[in-house]
N, C-alpha and C positions, 0 to 999 in steps of 0.2 A: 445129661451128657457128662461124660467122664473127662477129666483133665488128662492130657497126655504129657509125657515127660518133655520138658523144655518149653512147654506152653505156659505162659503166665496165668495165674489164677486171680480172678478179681478179688479185691479185698472184701471182707464181710461188710454188709450194710450196717451203718451206724444208726442207731435210733436216737433221734434228738429228743431229749426230755423237755420238760416244761421250765427248766431252769432259766434259759434266756428270757422267756416271757415273764416269769415271776420277777427277775431282776429288773427288767424294764418297768414293770408296774410299780415296784418298790421305789425306783428312782423318781418316777412321776409323782408318786404320793409324797415323797420327801420334799421335792421341789415345791409342790402345791402348799404343803404345810409351812414351809419356810416363807413363801410369799404371803400367806395369810398372817403369819406372825409378824413379818416386817410391816405389813399394812396396819395391823392393830397397834403395834408399838409406836408407830409414827403418828398416830392420831393425837391431836391436841385436845385434852379434856378440859382445858381451862374455860371459864366463862368470860364473857366480855367484861372489861374493866370499866368501872364507873368511879370517878374520883371527883372530889370537890375540896374547896378550901375549908379549913377548920370552921366548924359551926358550934353554936351553943347547944346545950341540952334541949331536946324537943320538949315543948310544952303543949298540953292539950289545947285545942282550939275552941273548946266549948265556951259559950257565953258565960262569963263569971257572975253576971247578975241573976242568972237563972231564968230570964225571960226567953221564952221560946216562941217567937212570932212565926217561924217557918220550921216545923219539926222535920222536914225533909232536907233542910240545908246541910250541905256537906256529905250527904249520902249519895253515892253514885247511882245514877239511873241505869236502866237496862242497856241503854245505848251509849253509856259513858264509861270512862275508866279512870282509875287513880294512878295509872302508870305514867311516869314522867315522859315517856316517849311521845305521849299525845298532848302534852301541855303546850299552850299557846301564849304568846305575848299578852301580858295583862292578867293572866291567871296566877295563882299562888301555889306553892308547894311547901311541904314540911319535911323535915328530916326525922324519920322514925328509927334511925340506927342508934345503937348504944354509943355513949360517949367514947370517942377515940376509934370507933369502928368504921368500916366502909359505909359511906353514905347510902341511905335508902330513902329516896325521895318519893313522896306521894302527893298527888294533886289534892288540894284542900281549899277551904274558904280563906279569903284574905283577912286574917285576924292577927292579933298580936303573936309574935314569934314565927310568923309565916314568912316565906320569901317570895316576893313578887318577881315574876319573870319580866325583866325590862327588855331583853332582846334574846332571840333564839337564832342560832346559826346552824342550819342543816347542812350536812355533807361532811366530807372527810375531815377528821381532826387527828392531830398527831400527839395529843396529850396535854399535859399541864401548861407548858409554855405556849402552845397554840391557843388554849382557852384563855390564858391571861392576856395574850396579845389581842385577841378578838374583843374581850370585855374591857380592855383599857380604853377603847374608843367609845364606850357607853357611859354616859354621864350618870353618876349616882349609884353605880353598882357597888355592892359590898362583898359579894361572894360569886363564885362561878362553879359550874358543874359541867362535866363532860361525860359523854357516853361514847366509848370507842369499841366497835365490834369488828369482827373479821370482814364483814360486808360494809364497805365504806359508805354506801348509800343510807345506812341506818345510823351513822354517827351524827351527833349533834352536840352543841355547846349552849348552855344556858347562862346568861348574865343575870344575876339575882340581886335584889335589894331587900335586906332584912327589914321587916316592918316592926315598928315599936309598940 
């Protein structure tokens, strides 16, 4: 059909390219990358803090006389652990950390230079002052140790007595 004079002609059809779709896809990808970066940068990579009162250098708990009545003594069995999270009242621990370093307690035999667990407090702890306050009520304690994690149900305080 031909257009007559005075009759409006329709505008030519515009072809829409892929530009709007590409721009939307780029915007979504940028937002997703920003969200992932925000999440990863917000993560706390610190490990739970364990602190104790100053202790003396660790001393091996081997029998100094050389008599070995029970060669398996002090060696964890398949169903036991040396991790202080599992220590109970009456058991002993030793500090295997270097002098002045962060304490590293391990369950051990109750020998010289070991620390006997006089009392264990499970549950939320707020740190040093809380550990000191709890252990102040325990007769004979010489040192304390606390484990404070992000999950309060794993927290505990140990009131210890250094054995001579």
